[in-house]
KOLGUPA-814868 format. One record per residue (C-alpha): residue in three letters; x, y, z; residue number from 1. Coordinates in Angstrom, 2 decimals. Each point is the difference from the previous one (the first is absolute). Example, Ala and Ser with C-alpha at 12.3 -4.5 7.8 and 13.67 -1.06 7.14 Angstrom:
REM residues 2
  res     east    north       up    n
  ALA    12.30    -4.50     7.80    1
  SER     1.37     3.44    -0.66    2
//
This chain:
REM residues 238
  res     east    north       up    n
  MET   118.50    79.78    66.05    1
  HIS    -1.55     3.28    -1.40    2
  PHE     1.63     1.75    -3.02    3
  TYR    -0.49     3.73    -0.31    4
  ARG     2.87     0.88    -2.47    5
  PRO     1.43    -1.96    -2.90    6
  LEU     2.75    -2.12     1.24    7
  THR     3.18     0.01    -2.23    8
  ARG     3.28    -2.13    -0.14    9
  ILE     1.40    -0.77     3.48   10
  ALA     3.81    -0.02     0.19   11
  ALA     0.46     0.31     3.81   12
  ILE    -2.12     0.41     3.29   13
  THR     0.54     2.18     2.81   14
  PHE    -1.51    -0.29     3.14   15
  ASP    -0.80     2.16     3.50   16
  LEU     0.82    -1.77     2.93   17
  ASP    -2.12     0.98     2.93   18
  ASP    -3.82    -1.19    -0.01   19
  THR     0.77    -1.24    -3.39   20
  LEU     1.87    -3.20     0.44   21
  TYR    -1.12    -0.13     3.67   22
  ASP    -2.03     1.75     2.60   23
  ASN     2.18     2.51     1.41   24
  ARG    -2.43     1.45     2.53   25
  PRO     0.72    -2.59     2.89   26
  VAL     3.60     0.19    -0.71   27
  ILE     0.33     3.63     0.23   28
  ALA    -2.38     0.04     3.41   29
  ARG     2.36    -2.37     1.60   30
  THR     3.38     1.54    -1.13   31
  GLU    -1.21     3.40     1.23   32
  GLN    -0.74    -1.83     3.48   33
  GLU     3.26    -1.43     0.42   34
  SER     1.76     3.18    -1.27   35
  VAL    -1.50     1.98     2.67   36
  ARG     0.61    -2.67     2.59   37
  PHE     3.75    -0.02    -1.21   38
  LEU     0.16     3.86     0.73   39
  GLN    -1.78    -0.26     3.12   40
  GLN     2.81    -2.78     1.36   41
  TYR     2.87     1.69    -1.66   42
  HIS     0.32     3.21     2.17   43
  PRO    -1.78     0.78     3.47   44
  SER    -0.99     3.35    -1.41   45
  LEU    -2.17    -1.65    -2.90   46
  ARG    -1.98    -2.25     2.64   47
  GLU    -3.20     1.88    -0.97   48
  PHE     0.58     0.44    -3.50   49
  THR    -3.09    -0.75    -2.23   50
  SER    -0.82    -0.68    -3.93   51
  ALA    -1.84     2.94     0.35   52
  ASP     3.50     2.18     1.11   53
  TYR     1.79    -1.74    -3.17   54
  HIS    -2.80     1.34    -2.38   55
  HIS     0.42     3.41     1.52   56
  LEU     3.57    -0.01    -0.65   57
  ARG    -0.39    -1.32    -3.52   58
  ALA    -2.65     2.86    -0.59   59
  GLU     2.42     2.61     1.32   60
  LEU     3.03    -1.20    -2.40   61
  ARG    -2.53     0.10    -2.93   62
  ALA    -0.83     3.26     0.94   63
  GLN     3.64     0.98    -0.37   64
  ASP     0.63    -2.22    -3.18   65
  PRO    -3.30    -0.56    -2.02   66
  GLU     1.87    -2.37    -2.23   67
  ILE     1.54    -2.09     3.11   68
  TYR    -3.01    -2.74    -0.72   69
  HIS     1.62    -1.11    -3.10   70
  ASP     2.35    -2.13     1.90   71
  VAL    -2.02    -1.47     2.89   72
  THR     2.98    -1.76     1.62   73
  GLN     2.26     3.24     0.12   74
  TRP    -3.21     1.67     1.37   75
  ARG    -0.42    -2.66     2.81   76
  TRP     3.58    -0.09     0.69   77
  GLN    -0.08     4.09     0.44   78
  ALA    -2.86    -0.04     2.17   79
  ILE     1.61    -2.64     2.51   80
  HIS     3.40     2.25    -0.21   81
  LEU    -2.26     2.77     1.13   82
  ALA    -1.41    -1.73     2.58   83
  LEU     3.07    -1.09     1.63   84
  THR     1.64     3.19    -0.13   85
  ARG    -2.80     1.88     1.64   86
  SER     0.16    -2.80     2.74   87
  GLY     3.40     1.23     0.83   88
  LEU     2.25    -2.59    -2.09   89
  ASN     2.78     2.04    -2.18   90
  GLN     0.49    -0.25    -3.47   91
  ALA     2.17    -3.21    -0.04   92
  GLN    -2.26    -1.70     2.55   93
  ALA    -3.10     0.90    -1.89   94
  THR     1.33    -1.26    -3.30   95
  ALA     0.85    -3.36     1.67   96
  GLY    -3.35    -0.16     1.59   97
  ALA    -1.41     0.89    -3.52   98
  ASP     1.87    -2.75    -1.57   99
  ALA    -1.08    -2.58     2.45  100
  SER    -3.79     0.90    -0.24  101
  MET    -0.01    -0.38    -3.86  102
  GLU     1.67    -3.46     0.19  103
  ASN    -2.76    -0.86     2.40  104
  PHE    -2.36     1.37    -2.22  105
  ALA     1.39    -1.71    -2.92  106
  LEU    -0.29    -3.12     2.04  107
  TRP    -3.74     0.32     0.51  108
  ARG    -0.76     1.18    -3.36  109
  SER     1.33    -2.85    -1.55  110
  LYS    -2.12    -2.67     2.12  111
  ILE    -2.67    -0.37    -2.90  112
  ASP    -2.02    -3.09    -0.93  113
  ILE    -0.04    -0.66    -3.73  114
  ALA    -2.85    -1.89    -1.31  115
  GLN     1.10    -3.30    -1.98  116
  GLU    -1.85     1.29    -2.83  117
  THR     1.91     3.11    -0.35  118
  HIS     3.15    -2.14    -0.20  119
  ASP    -1.52    -2.10    -2.77  120
  THR    -1.38     2.97    -1.88  121
  LEU     3.34     1.86     0.02  122
  GLN     2.08    -2.94    -0.77  123
  ALA    -2.48    -0.84    -3.13  124
  LEU     0.34     3.83    -1.19  125
  ALA     3.66     0.18     0.79  126
  ALA     0.82    -2.94    -2.40  127
  ARG    -1.62     2.35    -3.03  128
  TRP     0.42     3.18     0.87  129
  PRO     2.69     2.27     1.99  130
  LEU    -1.81     1.01     3.43  131
  VAL     0.94     3.25     1.47  132
  ALA    -0.87     1.33     3.68  133
  ILE    -1.14     3.80     0.35  134
  THR    -0.66     1.04     3.42  135
  ASN    -0.65     3.34     1.94  136
  GLY     0.64    -2.31     3.29  137
  ASN     2.97    -1.38     1.46  138
  ALA    -0.85    -3.83    -0.10  139
  ASP     3.06    -1.84    -1.20  140
  PRO    -1.36    -3.22    -1.92  141
  HIS     3.30    -1.59     0.29  142
  LEU    -0.63    -0.42     3.88  143
  PHE    -3.34    -1.63    -0.49  144
  GLY     0.34    -2.32    -2.62  145
  LEU    -1.13     1.90    -3.16  146
  GLY     3.21     1.42    -1.32  147
  GLU     0.97    -2.76    -2.41  148
  TYR    -2.62     0.68    -2.15  149
  PHE     0.96     3.67    -0.98  150
  GLU     2.68     1.32    -2.32  151
  PHE     0.47     2.95     2.56  152
  VAL    -2.10     1.95     2.56  153
  LEU    -0.54     3.87    -0.27  154
  ARG    -0.74     2.14     3.06  155
  SER    -1.13     3.39     0.46  156
  GLY     2.71     2.28     1.35  157
  PRO     3.34    -1.61    -1.29  158
  ASP    -1.52    -0.74    -3.19  159
  GLY    -2.14     3.17    -0.95  160
  ARG    -3.17     1.35     1.27  161
  SER    -2.82    -1.87     1.46  162
  LYS    -2.94    -1.42    -2.30  163
  PRO    -1.93     1.49    -1.94  164
  TYR     2.77     2.14    -1.13  165
  VAL     1.67    -1.62    -2.69  166
  ASP     3.58    -0.05     1.05  167
  MET     0.10    -3.84     0.91  168
  TYR    -2.27    -1.07    -3.01  169
  HIS     2.23     1.60    -2.30  170
  LEU     3.02    -1.28     2.00  171
  ALA    -1.30    -3.52    -0.71  172
  ALA    -0.64     0.14    -3.21  173
  GLN     3.45     1.40    -0.86  174
  ARG     1.60    -2.70     2.10  175
  LEU    -1.94    -2.42    -1.69  176
  ALA     0.65     1.45    -3.36  177
  LEU    -3.49    -0.24    -0.98  178
  PRO    -2.75     2.73    -1.32  179
  PRO    -2.32     0.71     3.06  180
  LYS    -3.01    -0.89    -2.20  181
  THR     1.42    -3.73     0.15  182
  ILE     0.02    -0.22     3.73  183
  LEU    -3.35    -0.84     1.97  184
  HIS     0.55     1.35     3.61  185
  VAL    -2.45    -1.77     2.61  186
  GLY    -0.92     1.61     3.21  187
  ASP    -3.05     0.52     2.57  188
  ASP     0.41     4.02    -0.04  189
  LEU    -2.33     1.73    -2.53  190
  THR     2.14     3.25     0.38  191
  THR     3.47    -1.17     0.36  192
  ASP    -0.14    -3.11    -1.71  193
  VAL    -2.75     0.44    -2.71  194
  ALA     0.17     3.44    -0.52  195
  GLY     3.80     0.24     0.25  196
  ALA     0.63    -2.71    -2.49  197
  VAL    -2.62     0.88    -2.66  198
  SER     1.19     3.70     0.09  199
  CYS     3.57    -0.93    -0.56  200
  GLY    -0.88    -2.39    -3.17  201
  MET    -0.08    -3.44     1.48  202
  GLN    -2.89    -2.30     0.11  203
  ALA    -1.72    -0.38     3.38  204
  CYS    -1.77    -2.88     1.79  205
  TRP    -1.84     0.98     3.32  206
  ILE    -0.24    -2.90     2.64  207
  ASN    -3.43     0.65     1.81  208
  ASP    -0.25    -2.70     2.59  209
  ARG    -2.33     2.17     2.32  210
  GLN    -2.74    -0.04    -2.18  211
  ARG    -0.24     3.79    -1.01  212
  SER    -1.48     1.48    -2.83  213
  LEU     2.12     1.75    -2.38  214
  MET    -2.67     2.39    -1.23  215
  LYS    -0.87     1.16     3.55  216
  ALA     3.49     0.30     1.19  217
  ASP     1.16     3.60     1.05  218
  ASP     3.32    -1.04    -1.31  219
  GLY    -0.73    -1.31    -3.09  220
  ARG     1.44     2.61    -2.03  221
  LEU     1.20    -2.14    -3.21  222
  LEU    -1.30    -3.44    -0.99  223
  PRO     2.32    -2.84     0.07  224
  HIS     0.43    -2.22    -2.93  225
  ILE    -1.21    -2.93     2.17  226
  GLU    -1.52    -0.92     3.33  227
  ILE     0.54    -3.38     2.09  228
  SER    -1.19    -0.85     3.40  229
  GLN     2.87    -2.58     0.70  230
  LEU     3.84    -0.10    -1.01  231
  ALA    -0.38    -3.38    -1.38  232
  SER    -2.37     1.43    -2.79  233
  LEU     2.96     1.17    -1.66  234
  LYS     1.01    -3.49    -1.10  235
  ALA    -2.85     0.55    -2.58  236
  LEU     2.63     2.18    -1.91  237
  LEU     2.44    -2.60    -0.59  238
//
C-alpha cells in the first residue's frame, strides 16, 4: 500500500465494478461473441452480422447523439434495434428483437467468476462501513453474487453522466448523507475513478493490479490518496 495524499476519516467506501472487483476483459469478450451469435440466429438477414457491424452502428448513433455513451445499455439497445430495422423488421418486431437480444446479453454479462478473496474482503469492509457500487457499465452485482455487500448501486445513464463526471459521485454522497471528503472511492481507472473521485472532493484508492507505474501513466492526471495492488489490501484499513 502506497500513500500519496493524507488519508482522513473514512465513513463509507464506493467501488467501481468492472476490472476492480473482477477481471472484466474475458467476460466482455465472451458476451460480445454470444451477442453476435444470438443476432445471427435471430433473423435470416443477420446471418452475416459481425461484431464490426455492431460497432459501426454504435459509432453512427454516437455521431448523431454524442451524449449517448453515458448509458451503455440504451446505446446497445438502439444499435441492435437499428440493425433489425435495416434488416427489414418493422418497429414492433425490431423492438421485440432488441429486447430479446438484451436479455441474452444480460445472461452472458452476468457469468462472472468472483474470487473468494473478493467476497471475504467486501464482507469484512461491509461490517464496518456502508459500501456502494458506482459503475459506467451495465453489470448487475446482484446477478453474480456481490449485491448483498452494497447499500445501493449507481449506474451511468439512469443515475447521471458517466464517471469522471461528478453526477454519480455526488449522488452517492447525497444518498449516504455524508460529506464527499469522508468517502473513499476504489477503482482501477486513473481517469474515471481516481481523477473523477478526487475532483469532486472524495478520497481515492487506485487498484494497480497490472504493475503500472503511476508516474509514467499517460492517464495519471491526479494523484490518488493510496495505491494498492490487490483488493485484500483494503482490510489493512480496518
